N, C-alpha and C positions, 0 to 999 in steps of 0.2 A: 403433257404430260411433266411427271415432277423429276425427272434423272436425261439428261443430255450428255451426250458424248464427244467428246474431241478430242484428233491428235494435236498433240504440241510438239514444236519443235523437237527434236532431239528424243528423246527418250521418256520423256515427262505426257501423261494422260492427263484429260482433266475432266472433271463429271463435274455438272452443273445441278445439283438438285434444289428444286423449290417445290413449295406444298407438305404433303406428306407422303413420305418413301412409302413402297409396296416393297414386301420381299418380290416378287416377280421381276421390278423393276433394280434389283438389286441384284438377283441373278443373271438380266442380261449385259449388269454393267462388268460382274465378274467374268463372266462370257467372252465380254470381249478384252481384257483384261488378258486372259488367259492366250488369249491369238496374237493379243501384240507380245507376251512375252515368249512364244514359240518362235516368231519375225525377229527379234530384235534381243532377248534373252534375259534382259534387266528392266525394267520398270521403276521409275518413279511418276507419285498417282499424287493429284492436285484435285480437290474436292473444293467448288465454290457454292455454297449455300446464297438462299436469295428467299426470304421467307418460308425458309422452313418451319415444320410446326407439325415435326417427329416422324416417328415412324407406326405406319398400318399395323393393325391387329390382326393378326396372322399367326399361322402356324410356321415353324422351319425357321427361323430368326436362330436360335441355339447352335446352330449347324457350322458350323468351322473347318467344312473338307476342304476349302480354297484356299483356306490361312495356311492348315494345313500343308496341300500341295504346292503352293506358289510363293509362301514368305521366303524361302531361299533369293526368291528373281524378283524380290521388291525391294527397291533400296532404301525408300523413305515415301512415308505417306504425309499432307500436308492439309488440314482440313480448314476454312476457312468459314466463318461465320457467326454471328450473333454470342455473345461472349454467357447468355442465360442458357446455353445447350453444349458449353466446356464438358463439366463433367462428367454429361449423360455418351456424350457423344467417346469421350476419353474409355468410358464400361463399355461404351457399345464396340468399339475396335479393340477392347483388351491392351489399351496402352501400359507398355511397362508389362503385358505377359509374354508380348510375340517377339522375335529379333528381329523386327522392322522397328526403325528409328520412325515416332509418329507423334506429329507435333500440332498445337489447335492456334488457329490462331482469329484475331478478331477483325470484322468486317472488312473494317479500314486496313488493314495489313495484310492486300495482299499481296503488295510487291516483298514487304519480309518475307510472306509466306514461298514465294517463288523465289529467294536469295537465298533459303534456307535448301530451299530444293535443288540450287544449283550449286551448294557451296559441297563439297568431295565428304 
């Protein structure tokens, strides 16, 4: 499975992504986020990638309904991965076009990503 979910401490949700990400996996992750938003009110998201190889070709990637509904309840999103994916991930997450703080950290910067999420 290319995406695994774990609830971290407090309001941080952690997703581990490896291999090629399928739209169905993203949909499951978004459903888990919505469940936590209902119980916590607001969340922060940490995405940790390992051997990430991109996105599976399929329909539906252009669907922004999750962010339209939930961005007011997402405080920050930190993505940790290989530097070569930074620009594509920024485009995929619509960084700069959403009201959510989104930052990309290189693989060796996981501690910095967690600190950034913890900061007010």
